[in-house]
N, C-alpha and C positions, 0 to 999 in steps of 0.2 A: 445457562444463567441460573444462579441459585435464587429462587423466588421467595423462599421462606427462611433463609438463614440470616437475613439482615437483622442486626440487633435492634433496630428501631421498629416499634410496633406499627407505626404508620406506614412503613415500607414492607409490611408482611402480609402475605396472603395465607391465611390459616387453613389447616386441613379441614376444619369444620366448614369454612366458606366453600371450599372446593367440592366437598361432598354434597352440601346443600344445593349448589349450582347444578351438579350432576343430576341429582334426583329431580330437580325442578324442570330441567330442560330436555332430557333425552327420552323419557318414557321407558317402559320396560317390556311390554309384550305385544305391542301393536304389530310387529313384524314377525312374530313367532311362527306364523304359518306362511310367510311370504318367502320369495326366493332368497337364497343364501346371501349373506354379507360377510365381509372379512375384516379383521382388525389386527393392526401391528402394535403391540405393546412393547414396553421396554423402559430403560433408564438412561438418564443423562446426568453427567457431573464428573466428580473426581476429587482428588485430595485438594485441588485448588478451587474447583467450582462447587464443591460440597459433596462429601461422601463420608458418612459416619462409619469410620473404619471398624470400630469395636463391634458393630452388630450388622452392618449392611450386607456383607458377603454371605454370612450365615442366613440372613433373612431371605436373600434371593434363592439360595439353594433349598431352604426349607419350603418356600412357596412353589418352586418347581417340582419338588417331590410330592407336595400335597395336591397339586393341580396338574395332572398329567396332560390335560388338554392345552395348557398354557405354553406360549412361545414368547421369547423376548429378543429384541434388538438392543444392543448396547452401544452407547456413546459415552464411554468412560475414559478419562485421561489415562494414557498408558503408564505414567509414573505411579498411578494409584496402586498398581499391583506390586510395585516394590515395597510400599508401605504395608499393604495387606499381607504379603508374604512374611514380613518380619513380625508384625504385631498380632496377627491372627492366623498362624500357620495351619491350624487344623481346618479352618474355614477355607483358606486358600487351597489346600489340597482337595477338599470336597468340590469346590468350584472348578478346579483345574480338570477334574475328570469329566465335567459336563461341557467345558468350553469348546471342545471340538465336535460336539454332537450336533444333531439337526434341530435342537430346540433353542439354541443360542446362536446369534449372529452378531459379529462385531461390524457395525455399519459406519463408524467414523473413527478411523485409526490415527487421525492427525494428532500430533504431539500435544497440542493445547487448544484444540477446537476453535480455530480462528474463524472470523466472519468471511474471510477470503477476499471480498470485494475491496477491502481497505488496506491491503498489504501487497507487496510485489509478487509477481508470478513465481520468481525464484524462491521466495519465502514459502509459498504454498507447496511447492515441490518438496522442500526440506521438511515441512510439517508432516507430510505423508511419509517420506522416506524414514525419518527418525522415529516417528510413531509406530510404523509397521515393524521396524526392526526391534523396538522395545517390546511390543506385544508378542512377537514371535519368540523373543527370548523367554517369555513366561509360558506361552502356549504353542509349542512347536506343532506345526501341521495345520494351524488355523488358516482359513482362506478368507480373503477379502473380496466379496462378490458384489455387494450392494452398498452404495453410498447413501446414507440417510441421516438426518440431523434433527435436533429439536428446535433450533433457532435458524434464522435465514442465513446460514453459512454457505452462500452460493455466489458464484461468479460465472460469467459466460464461457470462459475457457475450460471449465471443468471436464467436459466430455473427453478432450484429448489427454488430459492429465490422468483421469480415472482409467481410461482404456489402457494407457501406457503402464499404469501400475497394476493392471490385471483385473480391474473391476469390469463387470458385465452389465450391471444395472444401477439405476439411481432413482431416488424419490425427491421431488421438489416440494413435498408437503412439509409444513412445520406448523401444524394447526394449534398447538398447545402453548406456544410462547412467541407471540408476534409483537411484543412490546417494541422491538427495534425495527419492525417491518415484516414484509411478507412477499411472496412471489405473485406476479400477475397471473390471473386465471387463464388457462388455455387448455383446450382439448378435452378428451374424455378418458377412457380407461387407461390407455398407455399412449405415449408419444415416443418418437425417435428424436431425442434432444440432440440438436446439431450445434456444435461450437463454431467459432469464427473460422477455423481452419478446415471445416468440412467433416470432422470426426463426429460420429453419432454414438449415442448410448441409449438403450431402451430404458424408459423412464415413466414413472407414475407422476403426473403433474398435479398441481392444484387445479382440480377440475374447473371447467368453465362454470359449472353449477355450484361450486364450493364457495359459498358466500362468507363474507366477514360476519362474525357473530354480532347480533344486535346488542346494544348496551354493553359493549365490550371494547377494550383497546388492546386485546392481547390474544384473541382466538379466532379461528375460522370454525365453520360448522362441522368440520371433519373430526373433531377432537373426542367424540364419544359415541359415534355411530348412532346418533339420535334419529328419531323418526323423521323429522323434517329434512335432515341431511340425506337420508336414504331415499326419501320420496323425490327430492330434487335430482338425485343420481338416476333414479328410474325414469323420470321425465326426460332426462338428457339422453337416455338410451344406453346407459352404462350397465352392462350385464353383470359385471363382477365388481361392485363398489367396495372400496377399502377405506377404512378410517385409520387414524393413528394417534397415539399419545406416548411420547417418551417422558415418563414421570421424572421429576427431580429425584436424584439419588437420596436426598434427605427425607423423602416422603415414605412413610411406613404403610404403603399399600402393596397388595399383591396384584392379582389380575384386575385390571382397571375397570372393565365393564362387566364384571361378574364372573362366576365360575360354574362349572357343572351344567345343570339344566337351566340355570338362571342367567346365562350370558345374554346380554341385551340384544333384542331384535334379531334373534336367530343367527347371530354373528359367530364366526369361528376364528380363533387366534391363529395367526400364521407369522412366520418370519418374512421379511421382504423377499429373500431368495425363494422361499416356498411359494409365495404369491406369484412371482414372475414365472417360475418354472412349472408350477402345477395348477395355477388358477387362471391367470390372465390369458385372454385370447390374443395370440401373437398377430393375428390378422387384423386386429382392431387398431394397431399403432398408426398414428398419423405423424407426418413430419412436423417438427417444431424447431425453427431456427431462432433461438432465443436471443433477444437483444439484452445488453447490460441494463437497459432501462426497464426491463421486466423484473429486475431485482429492486423492488420498491422498499427502500430502507431509509431510515432517518434516525440518527443519533443526535445528541445535543451539540451540534456543530457550532463552533465559535465559543463554547464555554472554555474558560481558562484551563480547567483541569484536563479536558479532552485535547485541547490544543497542545498542551505540554506533552501529554502521552504520545500524540501523533508525531510530534517533532522528535521526541526521544527515539521512538521506534524507527522512523525514517532514517535518522542519522546512523543508528546501529545497523540497519539493513545495508545502507551504502558502504559503511566501513567494513562490514564483514565480507561482502562479495568482493570488495577491492582488496582486502587482506588475503583472501584465497588466491586471487589472480597474481598479486605481488609475490606470494610464496612460490607459486609455480614458476614465475620468471626467475626467482632466486635459485630454485633447484636446477632449471634448465640452462641458465646463463651464468650462474655463479656456483658457489659451494654451499648453497642453502639447504635447510632441512625443512620438510613439510611437517608441521607440528599438528598431527591429526587430533591428539587429545585436547589440545587447547582450542582448536577450531570447533571441535564437537561441543565443548562446553560453551563456547561463544554462541553457537547456534541454539543450544538448550536454553540459555537465559533470554536470548532474543525471542525464541518461540513462546516462552511463557509470557513475555510482555505482549505478545500478539493474541493472547487468549481473549475470546469475545467478552468475557466479564471485565477485562481491563478497560474496555471501551464503553460498556453499557452501565456498569455499576462501579465506577472508579472510586466512589466514596465508601463503598462497603468495606467492612473490616475483613482481614484475611489472616487466619492463624494467630490472631491476637497480637500481631506484630505490625500494626499500622494498617493502612488502607491498601486497596489495589494500586492506587496511584503511587503510594510510597514504595511498594514492591517493584513497580515498573521502573521507577527511577533507579532503584538498586540494580535490577536485572540489566537494564540497558547500559548502566554505567559499567557493569562487569563485562558486558560484551564489548563496549568501547575500549576498555582497558586492555583486554586480550588482543583485540584487533590492532591497537596501537603497538603493543609489544611485538606481535607477529609481523606487522608491516615494517617496523624499524629493523627487525632481524633480517627480513628478506632484502631490504635495501642495502644493509651492511654487507650481506653476503655477495653482492654484485661486484665488489672491488675493495681495495685496501682503504682503511680509514684515512680521513684527511689528516695531513700533517699540521704542525703548529705554525710553520713558516713556509714561505715559498709558494709557488703556483699550486692551484687546486683545480679539481674538476667538479662542475655541477652536473649531476646526472638527473635528468628529468625522465620519469617513468610514466608511460601511458598504458592504462589498463583497458582501454577500449580497443575495438577491432578496426578503427579507422584512424588515419593520421590527423593531427591537429596542430594548429599554430595559435598559441595563446600567450598572453602576458602572465609571467609568473614571478614570484618573489622568493628569495632564499636568503637566510641570514648567514653571513660569513664572519669569521672570528675577528676580534679587534686587532690581531696581529697584522691584518691587511692594511691597517692605518687609515687615515682620513681621505686618502686619494683613491678615486674610483679605479677598479681593476680594468685591464684590457680583456675583452671577451672575444673568443674565437670559437667557431663551431667545428664539427668533425671534419669539414672540408677545408679548414683553415681560414674561412671567411670571417672578417671582423664584424661584430655586432656593435654598432655605434650608439644607438638610442638606448640608454639605460639610466636608471635612477639609483643613487647611492646615498642612503640616509642612516644616520647614527640612531641606534636603539639601545635599550638596556642590555640586550643580549649580544650586541655586536653591531654589524652594519647590514642593513636590509638592502639587498641588491635586486632591482626589478628590471627585467628585460623581456623581450619577446622571443619565445622559443618555438621552433618547429620540431615536433616529435613524431616519429613514425608509429604505425599501428602496433598495438600489443608488443611493446618493446621500450627502448629508451634511446635518448640522445645525450651526448656529453658536450659540455661547453667548458673550455679551458679559461681559467682566470689567472691573470698575471698581476700581482699587486703593484699598485702605484704606476701603472702604465697606461691608464685610460683617461678619457675625458667624459665625465658624467654630465647629464643634462643639469642645468642650474636647478638647485632645489628651490621650489616656489615658496614664497612666504604664505602662510595660512592667513587669510584675511576675510573680512565680512563684506557683504554687499554695501554699497554706498548708502549712508544714512538717507532715509526718505525715498530711496528708489523703490519702484513698484515692480519692475521687470528685471529678470536676469537671464542672460543668454549663456547656454551651456552647449558647446559644439565640439565635435571631433570629426574624424574621417567618415563616420557612419551616420551621424544624426545631428540635427540642429534643433535644440529644445529651448523654448521660451517658458520661463517660470514666472507666474504672477504671484508676487509676494504679498500684494494687497489682499489677496483672496486665499490666504493660507498656504501659499507655495504650490498651487495646482499647476499642471502643465497646460499652458494656454495653446502651445503649438508644438507639434512633434513632426518634423520633416525627416523622412527616410531618404537620405541621399542615394542609397544604393538602388532605390526603386524610382528613379527619375524625379526625385524631389517631391514625392507625393506627401500630402498632409495626412497624418494618421488620425488626428483628433477631429471629432465631429463638432463643428461650431454651433450646430443647431440644437444640440442636446440640452436638456434642462440640468444635466449633471456635468461636472468638470473632470478631466482626466487626472486621476490621483486624488480626487476628493474623498475625504472620510465623512460618512454621513450615517445617521441612524437615529432611532427613537430612544430618548432618555426620559422615561415617565416622571422621574423625580426632578428633572432639570429642564422643564419647559417643553417636552415633546421632541419633535424632530429637530435635530441639530446637525450642523455641518462645519467642517474645518474651514470653509470659505468665510465664515462669520468673523474670523479674527486674522489680522495680518500676521505674517510669518517673518522670521529673520533667517538669513542665509549665511553660512560660513563655508568658504572654499577650503577643501581638504587637500586636493591634488589638482594640479593644472599644468599638465605637460603633454607631450605627444603620445605617451603611453596610456595615461589614465587621467580622466577628469572626474572629480568627485566633489559633491557638495553635501553639506548637512543643513536640513531645513527644520526649523523649530517653530511649532505652532501650537494650537490648542483645539481640542474637540470638547465642546461644552466647557466644563471647568478643569479639564485634565490636559496637561502638556504632553505633546508627543515630539519625537525626534525621528526624522526619516532621512536616511542617507541614500543618495542616488549616484550611481557610478557608471561611467562609460569607459570602455577600454578599446584600444586601437584594434581595428579589424574584427571586433566582436559584435555579432548581431544582437546579443542579449544585453538588455539594460537591467542592471541589478538594483534592487531596493532592499533596505534594511529598516524595519519599522519597530519602534519602541514607544509604548504608552505608559506613562507613570500615573496610575490612578491615585487621586488625592484623597478619596474616601469611597466607601462602598456605594454603589449606585446600580439601579436597574437599567438594563439595556434590552430592548425588545419592543414589539408592537404595543404591548400593554403589560401591566403588572398582573400576575396571575398567582393565585394561592391554592388552586385546585387542579393542578395538572396530573395528579395521580391517575384518575380514571375519567378525566374529561376528554371527550373526543376532540374538542378544539383546544389547541395548545399554542402558546406564544412562541415556544422554541422552534416550531415548524416554519414560521414566517420569516424568510430571509430578508424581506424588505424592511422589517423593523430592526434587524440586527445592525450593529456597526459594520460597515463594509467599505471597501475602497473601490471606486468606480473607474471604468475605462470606456468612455463613449468613443466609438470608432466610426470614422466616415467610410463605412464599408458598403453601404447600399443594402441590398437584400442579402443577409448573411446566413451562413450555415454554421451550426455548432457541432464540434467533434470533441471527444474526450477520451483519454486513455483509460484502460482497465487492465487487469493482469492478462498479459499475452493477448491483448485485443485493443481495438480502437472503435468506439461506438459513435456512429453518425446519429446525432440526436434527431428524434422526430417530435420532440416536445415543442409546443408553441411558446410555452414559458415554463419556468421551474417553480412556480408559486403554488403553495398549498398551505392550509392552516389546520387541517383535521387529520386524525389518524386513518380514517377510511378513504383519504384522497392523496396518499403519499405519492410523490413523484421522485424519480431518481435524479438527484442534483449533486452527486458525489464527485469531487475533484480529487483524483488519486495523485498523479504527478502533474498533469497539465489539462487545460481545456483550451480549445482553439476556436476562434471566430474567423471564418474564411469569407473574404469580401467578394463582391462582384468582380468580373473581369475588368482589369485596369485599375482597381482600387486595392488598397492595402488591407490585409487581415491582421489579426493580432493573436499571438499565443500567450497564455498566462500560465506561468510555472509556479508551483507552490512547494515550499520545503516540508510540507506535511499534508496528510490526507485531511480534507475539510469539505466544505460545500461552496458552490458558486451560485450566482443568481443571474437570470437573463429573461427578458420578455419584451413585448411590444412597449415602446416608450421608455424602457429601462435598459441601461447599458450592461454589458458584461461586468460582473462585480465579484470580488473575493470576500468571503465572510471573514471578518476580523474578530468580532466579539459579541457574545451573548451573556447576560447575567440575569438570572431569575429562576423561576420554578421550572424544573425539568422532569425527567423520567422519575416515576414513583413519588412525585411531588417534592423531590429533593431540591433545595436551593443551591444552584450553581453560582458560586460567589466569585468575587475578585479578591485575590489575596496576595497581590504583588504585581510586578511589572509584566506587561504583555510584550513579548518579543517574537517576531516572525520575519522571515525573508520570503520575497517573491521576485519574479523576473518577468519582463515583457520582451517578446520577440516579434516586432513588426515583420510582415512578409507578404508575398504574393502567392496566390493559388491555394490549393488545399493543403492540409497538414502534411501529407506525404510528399507532395511536390516541394514543400518548403523545408522538409527535413526537421519538423518540430520534435519528433521523437529523439533524433540524434542531439538536438540542442539540450533536451532534457537529460539525456545520458551524460553529456559533457558537464552539465551543471552538478549532477549527482555523483560523478566520479572525477574529481579534479586531478590534475597532474600531481604526481608525487615527486618529491625532490630529496636528494641527499648530497652530501659533500664527500668527495673521494680524494685520495692523494693524487699528486700529479702523474700524468701518464698520457699516452696517446688517446685523444678523444675518439669515441666510437659512436656508431649509429647502427642499432640492431632492431630488426622487426621479426617477431616470431610468426605472426599471422596478420594478414591485411585483408579485410573483408571488402575494402574498396567501395565500389558503387553497387554492390550486390543487394543492398537494402537490409542485410542481416545484421544482427547485433550479437555481441558476446554476452549471453545471459549469465554464464558461469564458466570458469576454468578452475578445476580443483584436482586433487589426486586421490586415488583409491587403490590401495594395494600395490603401489609402485607405478600404476598406470595413470595417465592423464585423462580426466573426463572433461570433454569440451561440449558445451551446450550452446546451440545457436537458435536465435529467434528471428523469424522473417517478418519484421514489422511492416515494411512498406516496399519490399523489393519484388523483383520478378520471380515467377515460378520456374523460370528456365534454369537448368543446371549452371552453377558458377564454379569456375576453377579456382582452387585455393592452394596456397603454398604454406606449409608449416616449416618454420626456420631451423629445424633439427632433423636428422635422419630418424625415421620411425620404422620399426619392424612390421607393424600391423596396425590397421585401422578397422574398427568394427562399429556399426551402428547398434546401439543398445536401447532397450526400453528403460523407463524410469525405475522399474523394479530390478534392473540389472541383467535382464535376459538379452542374449545376443540375437539381434534381428537379422543382420546380414553383414558379410564382409564388405569393406569398401575398397575398391581398386585404388592402388596408389603406387607411385614409383619415386625413387630417390635420385635426385640430380643435383650436383654441386652442393651437397650437404643439406639440401632441402627436400621435403617430401611433398609431392604434388598429388592432389586428389580433387574430385568433383562432388558437389553437394547440390541436391535439389529438394525443395520443400514447398508446400503450399503457403500462401500468404497467411500470416498469423500462426503459422506452424512452428513447433519447436522440434529439434532433433538433437539427440545426445550421441556422442561418439567416444569410444574408448581408444586411446592412442597408446600403443606400446612402444617404448623406446628400444 
C-alpha cells in the first residue's frame, strides 16, 4: 500500500513524521553491548502500488554499494521491471547483476500483491505462477525461498501453496503497515506453520510478545528494533530476535535503522533466508496450526466502492475459471482451440484488480487516469470480455451452429465435477414461432414441464435439465410440437393483504407485507416440515436494519409496509418482487424458488434518494482514531436471518479451507481488537440435532455479523468516515445478490461448498443444429468430496487441479473420458512429483487419487 503517494495532504504520512517517530520511539544505543539482534529491511510497491521509476532502481543499487552490511527483501510488483528495463536501462542492468546475489531476496513474487484472504484459492495460485514467471524472465536463476510481505497478505492455506511452489520459509510479520489488520500473536523465535491440509513451513510469527504499538493504528513494535521491543523478546526467551520493515518504494531512505557502526541496538541486517539458514535455532520451532481467524483484518466492508470492487472481482474470477474449463471441453470434445494468449491477458487484468491497494485505497489516484476503483472496473471488464469471447468460441466448437429453421439442439454444459439437475433458460429464434417446442433428452424422453415466453431477442424457453459431470447434455427441440405451461399473468398481491404465501416442492414461505415483506415463516419440506425462522428473535428473517444518524438513528424495513408483485408462478419457478423502504430510501428485493433447488435466491437493489450516513455514529476523525465506526457491523445496514437452530456453530469458507469459528461474536469497534468476520463465498450456521441450519452465500467478499442475541447477518451498507479519514459515500444504486440454503447437519454433511460452486459456475448453454442428442461426461468426481478447482492447458497437456473440500482421504477411483498416454502429479511450479498409474478401457482412462482433506493436487494429463 502506498502510504505517501496519495494526492490529499490529510491522507499523507510524511517522511518527516516517520523520521521523528523513529527517533522518539526506538532509542539508539541501549543495546549496543547486549546480545545480537537482527533486522530485515527492504522495499514494497511497484508501478501500480508506487515505484518512482526514474530514480528508485538507481537509488537501491547506490545504497547497496555504499553500505556493504545492508541486505534487502523485495516485494515489488513483477511488471515493474518491464517499465524499469525500458525507461532506465542502465539502472536495470546494474540491479540485474545484484538480483541473484546473497544481499537481495525476492520475498513476494505474486503478480499484484493480493491480500489472499479475500480472493479464491485458484486466484492465489495464478498470482504466484504468473508473478514468478515474469520475475524469472527478468532475473534468470533467482530463487524464491521465503514468503514475506509488508501488509497482512496471508491466508490459512498458504503453507501447502508455498511449499508446492518451492518456498522453504515464511514470515507472518507485517509490523510497518497494519492499517488493514495484523496477524494474531503466537509463539517465539520460529514456528512450524501448519495449514488445513497438514502441510507445514518454517515461519517467523508475530511473536507473542510483539505488541501493537501504542497510540498507533498501523504498527506493531517490531518495526524498528527498538529497545522496548527487544526487551520484550528477551523476556519471552527469544534468543535471536528479528525485526522488520519493508519501506514503501516511494520513500527515499536507505538502511532503515542506521548503517555502519550506528545500526540501532547492535542489530545486524539479514535477508529472511539468511536469518532462517544461519541465525535462527531450528530446535526452537513450535507447532502452529493457524486458524483463518488468526488473520485479524478489517477493510471498509459495506462501503459502496468496496462492494462494487468485490462484486466485479468475484464475477471475473468465476467467468475466467469457467472459460478455461469450457475451452478444454471444446478442445477434447469438439474442434476448439485453447487460446493461451487471451486467457493469459484475462488473468493479468484480473490479478491487477486483486491488488491489495484495490481494496484498501480504492479512492486513491493511479497513474493520473482515475482512481483505483476506476481501473478495477476497466480491468475486470476486460477480463469479462475476454472470457465471454473464449466461452462462446468453446461452445461453438462443440457442434454445428444452429440453423434458421427446423429442429435444434440445446447443449447444456456443466463445468463442475459433479452431475446436476437444474432449471435453465435458453433463448431460441423467432423462427420457432409462438408455439412451444417439443423437448426430448438424449434418451428420447420427453420433457413436459417447460415455459415458453416471448422476449425482444426471440423466445425464452425454460425447462429442467439433467447434465452429467464435466461434460454436456443435449436436448432436441422440435418447433410447434409441444405444449408449454400456461404463461402466468404478472399480478400484485391483493390490495390490503398483509400476508403472501410462496410455495413450491421445497419450501413454504409466508411473507409479511405489513412489516416490509419480511419472511414470517420458512418451512423446509425436505427436512420434515421444519420451521427455519426463529419466532422468538427480536429480528425478522430478511429484515433490513441499521443506524442512520441523519435520519433518526436505528431504522428497519419493518417500519413501512411493502408491496408485492408476482413475477413467475409455475411448477418450475416461483418468483416475487418486494418493494419497500428503509428510512427514506426505496428498495426492491426479488425472491426466487426453483423446482428441486435447495437454494433460495435473493436480488437486492436500494435506490438512495440522497447522501446519508450509515453506521453506529457519525465520525470525522477515523484517520488515526483507535475507535472507528466502520468496524461496528451492528450499526451498518444489514439483512438479518434469525434461525431456530438452538445452540449453533458458525463455519465459513476461506481459500482452500473451511474455518470452524471459535468466536463468541464478531463484534469489535477498535483497531486493537479486530476479529475475523470476513465472508468469502459463504458462512454457515449449523443447528442442533433435529433442527435446521442455514448457509448464507454472497456474490462478493464482504463481512458478516453474529453474536448472542443477534442473528446471522449479511453486511449491506456503510457510509461515512473510513480508512485514512476518507469519506466513503453513496453515489448510486446499491445492488447485490445473496442466497440462503436451509439444511441439516454440518456444512460438509449438507454439501454447502457444492451449493456455492453451483451458484458461482452456472450451466452454460448454446444452440446447435439438429442432430442426434448426446450426453457426455469427461470426469465425474461423484461422492468423493473433491472439487474441480481448475482445468486448463499448458503446452498441449491438460492440467487438472482437484481440491478435497469435504471428502474422505481414502483413494477414489476416477475415469477421464478420453484416452490418455500419461498422467503425472506435478507441483504448482511445474515439477513432476510422481507418475500416476492409469489404464485405458473403452476409450476412458482410469486412475486413482488420494489427498488429505483441504488438500489440492495438480495432475498433468498427456493425450
